[in-house]
N, C-alpha and C positions, 0 to 999 in steps of 0.2 A: 742762266743764259751764258753761252760760251763767248770767248773773245771774238770769234768770227761774227756771231749774231749781233753782239753789242756794237762792233765796228760797222756792220752793215746797217743796223738800225739808225745809226747816227748819220750815215752817208747816203743811203738809198731809200727809195719808197718801200713801203711794207711789202713783204712777199705775199703771193696769192696761193690759194689752195683750190684747184679746180676739181680735185677728187680726194676722197678720204683714204681710199686704198690705192696705193701706187703700184701694186703688184703687176708684173707683166714682163715682157721681153722688150729691151730697148737697144737702140743704136746711138752711140755718141754722135752729136752734131759738131763736127770739127770747126765749123764757121762761128760757133758760139761757145766754144770750149777753149780753155787755155791750160796747157801743161807746161809749167814753168819751173824755174829753179833760181836760187840765189846763193852766192858764196862771197867770202871776204877776199879782197885783193890787197896785197901788201899789208894786210892786217889793219887797214885804216878805212876802207870803204867797201860797200856792197855792190857787187856786179850782178845784174839780173839778166836772165835770158829765157828762152822758151823753145819748144819744138813746134814746127809749123805743119808737119805732115804725120798724121797718126790716124788710127782707126780703133774703135772699141765697141764692145757689146756688154750688156748686163742683163742678167735675169734677176728680177727683184721679187722676193716673196716676203711681204710684210708680216704675214701670219707665222711664217717659219723662216726667219732670217738665215738659218744654217743652210737652207736650200738655195740661197741666192748665190750668184756667180758673177765674176767680172773678168773680162779678157781685154787686154790692151796691147797694141803693137805700135811702135814709134819708129819712123825712119830716122836713123842716126844722123844722116847727113843734113837733116832739116834743122839742126841746131842753129839758133839765131840769137846773138847777143847785141846786135846792132852795129858791130864792128867787124868788117870783113876779115882783117888780119887775125883777129882773135878767133873768129869762127873757123878759119882755116886751120889754125893751130889746134883747136879742139877736135876737128875732124881728123887730124893727123895721127900717126902711130904713137905720138907722145901721150895722147888721151884716148879717144874713142876708136881710132883706126877704122874710120867709117867705110873705107874701101873694102875691108875684110870683115866688118861687122855691121851689116846693113840694118839690122833691127835691134831695138831694145824692146823686151816684152815683159808683161806682167800678167800672171794668172793667179787668181785668188785660190786659196786653199781653205779659208775659213771666213765666214761672215757672221758677225754678231751685232746685237743692238745694245746700246748703253743709253737708256733714256730715249731721246729723239735721235741721237747720233748712231751712225752705222760704223762699225769697226771692221775694216777689211784687211785681212792678212793674206799675203800671197808671195809667190816666187818672182823676184825681179831679176831678169837676166840682162847683163851688160857685158859685152866683150868676152863672151864665153864663160863668165862666172854667174852662178845663180845663187842668190841669198834671199832669205825671208825678210820681208818688211811689213810693217803694220801702219795703215793710214786711217786716221779718224776722219770721217766725212760727216758734215753737218748738212741736213736737208735745207735748201733755200726756197722751196716752194714747188708748186705745180701749176701749169697754166695750159689753156687751149690757145694756140697761136692763130693768126688770121687765116691760116691754111687748113685749120681743123686738126692739126697735130696736137697730141697730148705730150707736153714737155715736163720733165722733172729736172730739178737742179740740185747740185751738191757742191760744197766747198770743203777742201781738206788739205792736209799737209803732213809732212814728217821730215825728220832730219836723218841723213845717212852719212856714213864715212866712205868717201869715194874710193879709198884704198882697198876696201873690202871687195871691190869689183875690178881690181887691177889698174885703176886710174891713179898711178903713183907719181907722175911727173911733178916736179917742183923745183924751185930755186931758193936757196937760202938768202936772207937779207943781211947786209952788213950790220944792221942795227938789231939783229935777232929776229926770230920768226921766219916765216916763209912767204913766198910770193902769192901762193894760192892756198886757201884754207882747205884742210882735209874734209871738214864738215860742209855738207851741201844741204840746203833746205829745198825740198820738193813741194810744189804748190799746184793744186788742182782746182780749177773752176769749171765745173762740168754741166753741160746742158745735154740731155739725152731725150730722144723722141721714141715714144712707144711704137713698136712695130705694128703694122696693119694686120 
């Protein structure tokens, strides 16, 4: 049992399994999905945020995971850390330059299974730079919602170095270290609905 499942088992009700085979085409439900991140500020605390405007699709093939595919597009300007001034700075040319870089995209290039987990590798494009990243997703269940939709859930995460995508702005601290960590944790809590 991975860290995600142990943590969830301690905090949430047990997951459900409406279907044995989750194969099919899905659309991410943005109202029940979180695409988040966290990083260190001044080397002493963690600042968290998320993107609020995004869309994505997935083709899931449980029998042949390599045939699976994930596509995601995020509106850069939708970054939200709960502090307007910080969000404005993140949208500026110092970081994402959201006026000139409207979208962050991810397109899978390889999907594998590792036990129950799904290992998704793909191209992450930010600010004109495209680099490969790998995210391990743990399935969190399947369910029929009150509207008859089949939903599947996954949680996953990975850590990237923001400098790899040209997000290099920083400020040195008098005490040593920097104001904003180069390492950023990406966090995904996904609910997807099978297409009719």
